[in-house]
N, C-alpha and C positions, 0 to 999 in steps of 0.2 A: 760437858766438855766445853772448854773455852779456848780461844786462840787470840793472838794479838794482831791488830791491824793498825798501821801507822797512818796518821793524818798530819798535815802541816800544823805547826804550833799556832800560827795566827788563826786558823780555822778552829782549833781546839779552844783557844781563848774566846772566840766569838760564841761558840756553842755554850761554853761555861757561863758566859754572861747571859745568854739567851734563856737558859734553863733556870736561872736564879729565880726562886719564888714559885717554881712549878713543882709538880710531884716527882720530877726526876731527881734522883739522888746522885747521879754522876753523868759525865759526858758519855761514858760507855753505855749506860742504860738508855740514854736518849738516842744515840746512834743506832743501837740495836733495834729500838722501837721504830725508828724511821726506815731502816733497811727492811724490817719485816713488813711494814706498810707498803713500801715500794714493790717488794717481791710479790706480796699478796695481790695487789692491784694489777700488777703486770701479768701475773698468772691468770687472774680473772678476766682481764681484757682479751688475752690471746687464747686461753684454754687450748693451746696447741701443745704438741709434744715439743720438747726442747730441741730434738734432733729429728730430721726426716728419717724415713726407713733406710734410705741410701747412706745418710751420714752415720747412722748407727751401725750399718753393715761395715762401712769403712773403718770405723773406730774399733769394732770387734776384730776385724782382720789385722789391724795394726797391733792390737793387744795380743792376739794370737801369735803374730810374728815375733813379738818381743818375749813370748813365753808366759804371759800373764793369764792367758786363758788356755 
């Protein structure tokens, strides 16, 4: 499954020039690669839950109140 993310055109053009001659076939594939690297390294550094137990409880309460749970 894919989705669309918009970036400023000047940034798109810079990335397009940057990846020329590399193994990346598109700006999209490069951006996906970079985002995966950032997310992976961020997760490895923190190795924490994204939400505290209290945050999770509040989110569940809100979802329950909205009828999603």
